[in-house]
Each structure stands twice: as C-alpha cells, then as structure tokens.
C-alpha positions, -999 to +999 in steps of 0.1 A: -040-783+668-065-802+646-054-836+633-074-833+602-084-803+580-113-782+593-142-777+570-137-746+549-165-726+566-151-732+601-116-722+589-131-690+576-150-684+609-117-689+627-100-663+603-128-639+613-121-646+650-084-638+645-095-606+628-115-598+659-084-601+681-065-577+658-094-552+662-094-556+700-127-575+701-136-608+717-125-635+692-157-648+678-162-653+640-191-664+619-199-672+583-232-680+566-231-706+538-256-716+512-251-743+487-215-746+497-206-710+491-199-684+518-225-656+515-214-635+545-187-634+571-182-613+602-165-610+636-176-596+669-177-557+668-196-545+698-167-522+709-158-510+674-194-502+664-205-491+700-233-516+696-240-543+721-259-564+695-229-564+671-221-601+677-205-620+649-236-641+643-259-612+640-236-593+617-232-623+594-269-630+594-276-594+585-251-594+557-264-627+543-300-614+543-289-583+525-269-604+499-300-626+493-325-597+495-347-615+520-351-619+557-354-657+558-322-677+553-338-710+547-313-736+534-284-716+549-259-728+574-243-707+601-207-716+612-196-698+644-165-703+666-184-701+699-218-714+711-243-686+704-258-666+733-296-662+738-298-631+716-280-648+687-299-681+691-331-661+688-319-644+656-309-678+642-344-691+648-361-660+633-338-662+603-347-699+598-311-710+596-312-747+586-280-758+603-258-744+631-222-755+634-202-741+663-168-747+678-163-740+715-190-746+741-199-716+763-212-728+797-213-693+810-231-674+782-242-700+756-278-706+750-279-736+727-266-765+748-262-745+780-282-719+798-315-710+782-313-737+755-334-715+732-340-742+706-355-766+732-381-741+743-417-747+732-419-710+721-391-714+697-405-709+662-377-728+643-351-753+654-319-757+633-299-788+632-270-782+656-235-796+654-210-786+681-173-791+687-160-784+652-128-765+655-133-764+693-097-766+703-087-737+680-117-715+690-112-722+727-074-714+725-082-680+708-106-671+736-083-683+764-053-664+750-074-632+744-087-631+780-054-642+795-037-612+778-062-589+794-059-601+830 
C-alpha cells in the first residue's frame, strides 16, 4: 500500500498489530525505541490477559521501563499503529516519552488529536512531539478488515 518503505519502528508496530489479529485481539501494535534500537514491542491483549488496561502502548511502555530499569522513558520514542486513547496518552505523558509516532487517526476513541486531546490540556505534565499518519493506510486497513470480519 505504501509507495515508500515505512520506517523500521512502524513496520515493527504493524507486525505486532498483525500478531494481535492472529490472537483475536484488536489490531494495534506498539514499539518503544531509544537511540534507534527497539527496546520493547507489544500488541493489544485485553482479551488474552483479561485486563482492560492491556493496550499495546501500555504493555510496550511497561516492557521498556523494565528493560531500562526506570520509570521515566526520556529520550524514547513510541511508535503505535493507532492514535492513543486517553488512558494511553496519560501513560505516555507520565513516562516522559519524547516523541509519539502513530498511524491511523481514531476520531471515536483517540485522545491526541481527537476527543480529550490530552497533550493540549494545561494539566498535562509532559507533551511529546507528535507525528501522525505514518503507516496510516496499512494500520487503517488492518482495523477495517478486523472489524468487518466480526460483523
């Protein structure tokens, strides 16, 4: 679908989203990168873990924090296939993620450029740089196909 190669972190996030489909989960994938290396990767697992907070972003952030042995992920980037929800945007702010890259917009549940716009709120403790639309066509197609198959 893409006319040029995707950045490696977004390609990895899309691999995670495809793994989510195979696991019967909503296809969202995320990776945390620091200094060009992937520290952690995850896909949505709320059903598999029976945990409503097991979004790809939160799982990847937790794994990266564990890998680094610290709760602050300063200097790290988060690459995710779908615009983060309010819960995930809050976690991104608390983790001090430097840059957020995401694929598909989520007008219904997103909270970065839609809905609550968490990073624009005066109470937000940290605002990452945000870049959207990277791998958008692939990410949106995965989501459309997933939900179409369940209707």
